[in-house]
C-alpha positions, 0 to 999 in steps of 0.5 A, a space after each residue: 380911886 387913889 393908890 398910895 404906896 410907901 415903903 415897898 421896893 415895887 409898887 407893881 403888885 399892889 397897884 394891879 391888885 387895886 385895879 382888879 377891884 377898882 377900874 382906873 385906880 392910879 398911883 398917887 404921890 400926894 393923896 387927896 384928903 377925904 377921897 377914896 383911897 387904897 393905902 399900902 405901907 411896909 416896914 421891916 417890922 409891919 405891913 399895913 393895908 387899908 381902903 377908904 370907900 364911900 367914907 368908910 375906912 377899913 385897915 389891917 396890920 400884920 407882922 412883916 416876914 423876916 425875908 425881904 423877898 417874901 414881903 411882896 407876896 405877903 402884902 399882896 395877899 393881905 391887900 387882896 384879902 382886904 379888898 375882897 372883904 370890903 367889896 364882896 368880890 373875888 377875882 377869877 384869877 385870884 391874885 395872879 397879875 401876870 401875863 402868862 399863867 400857862 407859862 407857870 404850869 410849863 415852868 413848874 412841870 419842868 422843875 419837877 413839880 407834881 400836878 397836885 403841887 401845881 394845882 395847890 399853887 394856883 388854887 391855894 397860893 394865888 386863890 385862882 378859881 377852879 374854872 380858870 385853873 382847869 382852862 390853863 391846865 388844858 392849854 398847857 397839856 395841848 401845848 406840851 408836845 408843840 413846845 417839846 419839839 421846838 429847837 433851841 435855834 428856832 425863830 419866828 419873823 414878825 412883819 408890821 404894817 401900821 396902816 388901817 382904813 380907820 382907827 378902832 376906838 379900842 386900839 392902841 397900836 401905831 396905825 395910820 389912816 390909809 386915806 391920809 397917809 397914802 403917799 407914805 405907804 410905798 416908801 414904807 414898803 420899800 424900806 420894810 423889804 430891806 429890813 426883811 432882807 437884813 433880818 434874813 442875813 443876820 439869822 443866817 449868820 447865827 444859824 437860826 431856823 425860821 419856823 413861822 412868819 406873821 404879818 400883822 398890823 394895823 391891817 396888812 391888807 390896807 396895802 394895795 395888791 401890788 404892795 402886798 405882792 412886793 412884800 410877800 415876794 421879798 419874803 418868798 425870795 429870802 426864806 424857804 417857805 417849804 420849811 415853814 410850820 406856819 405863815 399867817 397874814 392878818 386880813 382883818 378888815 373887810 373894808 380893805 380886803 378884796 378878792 385880788 388881795 386874798 388871791 395874792 396872799 394865797 399865791 405868795 404862800 400864806 397858810 393861815 389868815 385872820 378875818 376879824 369881825 370883833 362883833 357881828 352887831 352893826 350898831 356895835 361895829 359903828 360905835 367902835 369906828 368900823 366902816 363896814 357891816 356884819 354882812 361885809 364880814 360874811 362876804 369876805 369870809 366866803 371870798 377867802 374860802 373861794 380863794 382857797 384859804 383853808 385855815 382862817 382865824 376870826 377874832 371876837 371881843 367881849 365887852 365892846 361898848 354897847 354890846 350885851 351878853 345876848 349880842 356877844 352870844 349871837 356873834 359867837 354863834 355866827 362865827 361858829 356857824 362859819 366854821 373857821 379853823 380858829 376863833 380867838 376871844 379877847 376881853 376888851 382892854 382899856 389901853 391908855 393910847 386908845 380913843 376909849 380912854 383918851 376920850 374918857 368914854 363912860 360906856 357900858 361894857 356889859 357883863 364880860 364874865 357872863 360873855 366869856 361863859 358863853 364860850 362853852 359853845 366853842 367846846 361843844 362845837 369841837 374847838 379846844 383852847 390852845 393859848 391864853 394871855 392876860 393884859 393890864 387893864 383888861 375888863 374884870 381882870 379876865 383873859 384872851 383865849 385862842 380856840 382851834 379845831 384839832 390840829 389847827 393851833 396857831 403856832 406863832 401865838 404859842 411861840 411868842 406867848 410862851 417865849 420858846 424862841 426869838 421873835 425877829 421883828 420888822 417894821 415901825 414899832 417892831 420889838 425884836 425879842 431875843 431868847 437865850 437858847 435853852 435858857 431864860 435870858 431875854 433881850 429886846 431890840 426896838 425899831 422906831 415907833 412911827 413910820 416917818 421915823 422908821 423911814 428916816 432912821 432906817 440906817 440906825 435900825 439896821 445898825 441895831 439889828 446887828 445886835 441879833 448876831 451879838 446876842 447869839 455870839 456867846 452861844 455860837 463861839 466854843 471859846 465863850 462860856 458866859 
């Protein structure tokens, strides 16, 4: 499906509305005559939207609002209404295209809006379903006391490990094969430890307070046990772990996570780990490129418990190639039976850099909405939703939701999603997000994307990290009012 937009300052909303109804819809500058197309045009006087679908053309023209800032929503609402009528579909999140619907509730409450006004915004303005609004409101209620106790000078540390035993077909992260890149792993860890030390130095200069640490990937346990010790010992020397609210390490793949590594994680202070099956169906595991079985996941989980881990997250993905509603429900039941403290349910997102998209695989992703409906079993088992986010190109415009047992909220996930404080990032592909204390200003500092670039350009990365101090200088200097 082509999307042709003319006369608007921004194409973001119309493009994403089109993708809600037509997966793979893409912007074109020169539409091909006769092919299916969404048309959006705007002038100071009129807004026009149209769609040609299977040779049938439908269009609507409305007067444009007088204020230019009102035109984007007006054309979005007009297009959503037209595509809903033509396709016979509505969207569970309505016209909402943003990543953080829960954030809207927090912001509106902070602005003094009543609960009725917030519900009207979701249900009336955005045409969000009652079910999705209630999910967002429940999460906002749970998060409120956590956000209220957050300090203006708090921060979290993210450490990235871009290595995996194999690449999953849906993955778009920088992740190198441990088999092909073994020689690169030790130099990478050596440089990574230096960046962790540099971040500690910059944070101390600014008077920042570390709250959570998250080591993710890739797969951190793709490192050797000795490399894990080296990295986590550096972390322990640099930071007072007794003051942390949470210390997470992803141990997602059972094909590289053994007892020794799980014991290292426990010994060096990790308080929360992730063991991520994605599915417990062996055939689906094979199709997504996983080189292990469902039994390997079960064994890894039990080994983690034996190693003393008392806070474990497990990820599942709804919509994996070849999965079914019944298969997803079985995976969900298997995860619940293990009784981890967190279960995070993602909806498959078709990312441009993933093999699924690169290879143009025409897979059957199943009825994803029906899969997510099965998550009612989590509530019945005592789990509650604690964070939520949405992504571009997610199947059926759905969401990713973290569920937890009471008291086991993944704090890093809340902090990064609600942009409560800065996230200082170490490692290849790292993106440091600096959040203004008590304000709305956000700046980013990027590391080089690939491990070889990261190692060779490390001096440049260290120089960029000085931007942390420069960002906070305005809030630390009493003579500065800006």
